[in-house]
N, C-alpha and C positions, 0 to 999 in steps of 0.2 A: 825403686825405679831404676831401670837400667838405661845408661846413656851410651851412645856410640858416636865417636867423632866422625864428622862428615868427610868423605872422600869421594870426589867425582869419579864415576866409573866410565871407562871407555867401552860403551856397550851398544853403539850402532854406527852406521857409516858416517854420521856427522860428528861423532864424539872422538875422543882421543887427542892427545897433545903432542905426539911426535911429529917432526917435520914431514915425514913420509905420509902420515895420515892427513895432515893439514893441506898437503899439496895434491891430494887425490881429487878426482872430478866425479860429480854425481849428476844425474839427469833430473831436471825438474819435472814432476809428473803432470804439470799443467801446461807449460809452454814448450817442454821437451828440449830446452836449452841445456848444454853441458856447463856445469858450474864448478868453480873451485870450492872445495869444502871450506877453506879458510875464509873466502869471501862471504859464503852463506852464514857461517858462524859469526863473522864480524857484523853482519847485517841482521843480527838477532834471529837467525834461522828463518829468514824470509827471503824468497827468491828476489835478487836484485833486478831481474829482468821483467817479471810479471807480477810481483807482489804476492805470490803464493806462499801461504804459511805452512812450513814444515812442522811435523809433530815434534814436541820437545819432551824429553824424558823427565821424570819427576825430580830426579836429583839435579838436573840441569836447571830446572825451574828455581830450585832453592838458590843455586849459584847466581842466577840472573836477578832475583828479587831481593835477596838478603845482602847485607854488607859483607865484604870480603872476609872469609874465614870465620864468620860469626855463627854459622849454622851447626847445631848439634842435634843429631838424630835421636829420637825417643822411640821406645817400644820396638826396637829393631829385631828382637828375638821372636816375635809372633809370626806364625805362618799357618796356612790352612792345612786341614787334613780332610779325608773323606768321611765326614761325620755320618752320612746316610748310606754309605756303601754304594754310591752311584757308579754304574759301570764306566770304566776307563777314566774316571775323574783323576786318579793318581797320575796317569800318563799326561793328562792335560795340564795338571799343576806343574809337573816336572818340565814339560815343554815351555810353559809360561815363565818359569824361573830361569830356564836356559836362555830364552829369547830376551827377557828384560834384565836379567842378572839381578833381580830383586826377589825377596821372599814373598812379597805380596803386591797387590795392585795399588798401594798407597804408601807414600813416605811421609812420616810425621816428624816434627822437630821444633826446636826453638832457635831463634836467631835475632838479629837486629836489622831494622831498615831505617837508615838515617839516624842511627844510634838509639832508636826506640825498640825496646824488647817486644817481640811478637812470637806467637805460636803459628806454625804454618803446616798445612798438609797439602800434598800435591799427588793427584792420582796419575796412574801410568797406563796409557792405552796399550802398551806392549805386554801387559799382564792380563790376558783374557779380556781385552778391550776395556780395561778399567772397571770390570764388573764388580758389583758390591756383594761380598760374601760376609760370613760371620767375623772374620778377622779384619777386613776392611772397616766394618762397622765398629768393632771393638777398638781398633787403633784410633779412629777419629773421635769416638766417645771419650776415650782416655785423654786425648789431647784437649778436648773441651773441658774436661774435669780438672786437668792440670792447669789450664789457662784460667779457670774460675778461681782455683786456689791461689794463684799468683796474681790475679787481677790483670791479666794480659789480653790484648786483642788477638783474635784468630783470623788468619787469612787462609781461605780455602781455594785451591786451584783444581777445578773439576774437569774431568773428561771421563765419560762412561757410556757404555751401552745399556746400563741398567742393572737389574738384579742378576745374581748368578744362579741359574736354574738348577745346577747340580746340588745346591744346598736347599732347594725348595723353600718351605715356609720360614726356615731359619734365616735365609737371605732377606726375605721380605720384612721380617721383624726388625731388621737393622734400620729401616726407614723411621720407625717410631722411636727406636732406641737412641739413634743419633739426634733426632728431633727433640727428644726430651732433654738431652745434654745441652743442645743449643739454647733451649728455653731457660734452663737453669743458669747458663752462662750469661744470657741476656738479662735475666732478673737481677743479677748482681751489677748491672750497669756496664757490662763489658761490650766491646765492639766486635762485630763479625763482618768481615768483608769477603765477598765471593768473586772469584774471577772465572767466568765460564769460558771454556775452550772447546774446540771442535772434536767430537760432538759431546754434548751433555744431554743425555736422554734417559728415558725409563724411570726407575724408582729413585735414582739420584736426583734427577730433575724434579720429581714429584715430592721430594723431601728437602734435605739440607742444602741442596744447590740453590734453592729459591727462597731460603729463609734468612739471608743476610740482611744486615742493616743497610748495607750499600752493595749493590750488585753491578759488577763490571763484566765486560765480555770482550773477547778478541774479535776483530773484524771477520765477518763471514762464518763465524762459529754457528753450527747447527744446535738449536736449543728447543727441546720439546719432549713430550712424553712418548707417543708412538711415532714410528718412522713414517715418512711421507708415502711410501708405497702402501703401507697398511691403511693409511687414511684415504688414499685415492681409491683403493678397492672398496672401502666402507662407504664412501660418499659417491663412488662411481663417477668421479669427475677429475679433470686434470687440475692440479694445484699450481699456483703462480710460482715463478722461478725463485722468488725470494722467500718462499714459505719456510718458516722456522729459522731463518737466518737472523743473526744477532741484530742487524740493522732494522729488520722488520719487527722483531720482538721489542726493540727499543721504542719504536713508534707506537706499539701497543701498550707501553707503560710498564713492562715487566723487568726492564733493565734500566739502570741509571745512566750508564755511559758505555759506549764502545771505545775501547782504548787500544791504539796500536801497540805492538809489542815493545817498541823502543821507548815508549812513554810510560809503561806500566809501573816501573819502579819509582819514577818521579811522582806519578799520580798517587800511588800508595803512600809515599813519604809525606805528601801534602795532606792527605786525609788523616794520617796518623798524628801529624803535628797539630792539626786543628782539634782533633779529639783529645789529645793530651792536654792542650791548653784549656779546653772546656772542663776537664776533670780537675785541673789545678784551681780553676776559678769557681768550682762548685762549692 
């Protein structure tokens, strides 16, 4: 098994640790206010003016959730190729790698939260909208298998537009492949916590994103299978404004709690401590 030490990459306008990068200003897409990058980062990548949630890179998620310098990346050498010879897929993969500075749409690894060992995977919307291809499925499956061997809990941070059409049926097969690994992990009495972020849709929502023992979500995250435009055209009626939003999905019983970003690490630590005590008393 290949391990790679975790280093945060400066790969978007909110990343980077130099004084010049931190002093830059960006525009909030919701309220249109000019914001200091340093203030947005200090506020957990949430607009201090209107509360809009900025997207967070997969590696930054690891930094935010895990104890400092505890994260070690796994399976970093895996990357997609054009298995089916789909036209222009190589170009799309290269563009996604350049945009995200990642080899794939998910980062997997092991770290600690509150001193408790965990496995964690975080999907990245900057890599083809976090779409699920063969390598995404393989990396997450391997992570669950590793967690099963080590008797570790898994924390999954999901963001996805669904299956990757350029890989056809191979992409769709990842739904059952990962689901089987989740089941084996569960059968051994291990914990799986999911954190749904905006958006979590398609085949990811229809499989491992909704199979956690405990399901959390960020405020305002869109959670569902098909998009609202497709559903509106199918039903020929206008949907309510909160349709598929985390708060509404919580009301319907599919989510256990909507957790603000600044509270997520604390909530995860509490859940892990309770679970660890149960295991010790079993």
